[in-house]
N, C-alpha and C positions, 0 to 999 in steps of 0.2 A: 669446225664451227666458224672459223674466219671466212671460209668459202660461203657458208650459209649467210653470214652477215653481209657479204658483198652482193649476194643475189638479192637479199631483201632490200638492200640500199638503193636499188634501181626502181623499186616500186613507188608509185605516187604517195604522197603523204596522206591523202584521204583514205587510201586503202590500208595503209599501215595503222592509221587511227581506228579504222573499222575493225581490223583484226585485234587491236589492242582493247577495244571495247568488249569484244567477246572474251578475250583473255582475262580481263578484269572481273567480269561477272562469273566466269567459270571458276576462277580462284576463290572468289567470295562464297560461292555456293558449295564448292568442294572441300574447303578447309574450315572446319569448325573453329580452330584456334585463331586463324586470321580473322574470321567473321566476328568472333567474340571481341577481339581487340579493336577491330574497326568500329563496332557498335559502342563499345565502352568509351573509346576516345570521343566519338560523336556526342555521347551523353554527357561526358565531362565538360564539353564546350557548350552544352545546352541545345544540341541539335537532335533531330530525329531523322531516320534514314529517308523518309519520304520527302524531307526538305532538301536534302543534298544527295539524292541517289545518284546524280551524275558523277559523283566522286568515285564510285565503284568502277565505272568505265574509264575514267581518267587515270586511275592507278595502273590499268593495263596499258593505256596509251603511253605512259611514261616509259614503259619498257619497249613497246613495239616501235616507237619512233627513233630509238637509238641507232639502228643500222643506217638510217638515212642521215642522221645528224653526224655520225662518226665517219661514215665512209661514202656517203652519197653526195649529190650535187647540192647547191645552195637552196635554201628555203626562203620564202617571202617573209620579210620582217617589217614591222611598224615600230617606230621609236616614239615613246611618250616621255617628254621632259628630258631629252638628252642634253639640254643646255646645262643642267646641273652637273653632268659628268665633265664637260669641258671646263666649267668654272672650278671644279675640284682639282682637275689636273693642273690648271693654271696656278692654283694656290701653291703647288709644289711641295706639299707636306705628305703626300701619299694618300691613297684612298682605301677604305675598307668597305667592300661590297658585301652586304648581308642579305640573305634570302632564306626563308623557311622551305620546307619540303612542299612547295606549291608550284603548280604549273610545270614548265620545262626550264629547270635551272641550268641544264646543259647548254642550251642555245644562247642563254644570256651571257655566259662566260665566253663562248665562241665569238659572239657578235662584238662584245667590248674589246676583246683581244685583237680581232681583225681590224676594227675601226681605229683604235687608238694605240696599238702596240708599237707600230713603227715609229711614231712620234714621241711617245711617252715611256716606252719600255714595257717589259713583260707584265702580264697579269698572272699572278701565281694563285692557283686555286687549290684548296685542300680537298682530298678525296680519300675514301676508305679503300685500300687495296682489295682487289677481288681475291676470294679464296680459291676459286676454281681456276686451274692453270689455263684452260682454253679462254676463259673470259679475261684473264690477266693479259693474254696475248692480244686479244682484240683491243682492250683498253690502251695498251702500250703502243699499238700501231695507229691509234686514232686520235689520242689526246695531245700528242706532241705535234703541234702545228705552230706556224709563225705567230708570235705575240703572246703565246700561252705556255705557261709552265705549271707543273703540278707538284704538290707536296703531300705525302701520306699522313694519315692521322696517327702519327707516332711522335715521340719527343724529337726525333730528327726532323720530322716535318714541321713541327712547331718552330724549331730554330731557323729553318729555311724561311718560314713566313716572317719571322722577326727580322731577319737579314734583309728581306725584300722591303720591309717597311722602313728600315734605316736608310735604304737607298732612295727613298721617296717614291717607290713604285706602288702599284695597286695590288691588292690581294682580295680574294673572294672565298667565302665559306658559308656553311649552313649552321647558324648558331643554335638551331634546335636539334642538331645531331648529338647524340649522347657521347661524350668524350670518354677516354680511358680514365680509370680511377686515379685521382690525384690531380686531374686537370680541369676540375669543375667545382661548382658549388650547388647545393640543393636550393632551388628557388621555385616559386609557384609558376605553373604554366596552365592557363585555363583553370586556376583554382586548386591545382594538385601539385604537390612537390615533385619536381623533376630535376634530375642531375643535369646541370647546365654548364656548358663550357665557359671558362673565364677568358679563353684566348681572344674571342671577338672584342671584348672590352679592353684587354691588354694591348692588342694591336692598335685599337683606336686611340689609346692614350700615348702611343709612341710619337712624340714630337708633334702633336696637334693634327693628326691625320683626319681627313674628312670621312664621315660615315655616310654611306648611301644605301638605302634599301632598294633592292632590285628583284624583279621576278618576271618570268616570261609567260604571259597568258597564252594558252593554247586556243587558237581561233577555230570556229566551227567549220566542218566540212573540209578539213585539211588546207585551209587558206593561209596557213603559216602561223606566225606568233606576233603578239604585241608586247614589246619590252617596256616595262614600267620602271621608272627611277624617281626617287625623291630622298630628301634628307630626313634626319630625325625630327620629331615634333619639338624637341628641345635639346639643348646641348647635353652631351653625355656626362653623367655624374662623375666626379673625380674619385669617389669611393668605389672600390671594385665590386663589393656586394650590391650596392645600389645600382651600379652600371649594368650588372648582370640582370637584375630585376627589371630595369628599364628596357633592356634589349628584349627580354621575354615579352614585355608588354607591347613593344613595337611589332614583334612577330605575331602576337595574337591579333593585333589590328589588321595586319596584312591578310591573315587567314580569314578573318571575318568579312573582308572585302570580296573574297571569292572562295567560300568554303567548298564549292563544287570541285575545285581543282587541288585541294589539299590532300596529302597522302595520309589519310586517317588510319590506315593500317600500320603505320610506322610505330614501332615499339618505343614511344617517347618516354615512358615512365619506367623503363627497365633499369636494373642495377648496372652500374658501369663495369666494364671488363678491366682486368688488370693488364697493364702495359708491361710486357716481358722483354721487348726488344728495343734497344736504343742504339742505333747505328751511327 
């Protein structure tokens, strides 16, 4: 599979996105379970499929673009409000980058690490380890690059993120990712209770770190990505439960700005899994 990824990585981005569009619709039409969850999540947020039907194709593009991003040449990037990143690094208290499952979050982490890693230190991003051995091999060979470090969604990974914050470095994570049992709180997301990680708020409360919202907008016709950055609408609440609720609200706002690129098929309202390994 690594060989296949290398072959796909040489294809132009527009072609990969076209293949991803077909992949997204094929999955939507062929999987009743996925389709029901997709439509239920849309309805929970107040949308109908005809309003955001582009999201079906974008879900497939999220997968099809990975060979190029992991193993291929550079892609075209546009930066929106990057001045807030420089200001946050200059503050010296660390940065917590937050993004929901929207657009291309892979390219956002790569771009920040490449541009700022040499001067300000590693960007540590949290990810869920792949269950398939072949995919784990691909991920391991692609995500370890200059300026970028990774932490798994385990207790060991949580400790790694906390240590990075204590060093005044930057970390990145998806706060709408369902955490393991015991690492979250139940809080409303689009009006329905969802098990929500507390780690994002805890990291931000470590020594006055700056919280920045970030997401990579997928541009049409394979023209690359536009990277969006901004701070919170108001300072993060000191109370943990209130901070979790506030972050959920910020994620909702980001999604509503571009619902066509949100991963509506993600099982956001599932029960948390039990954490059995603590290395």
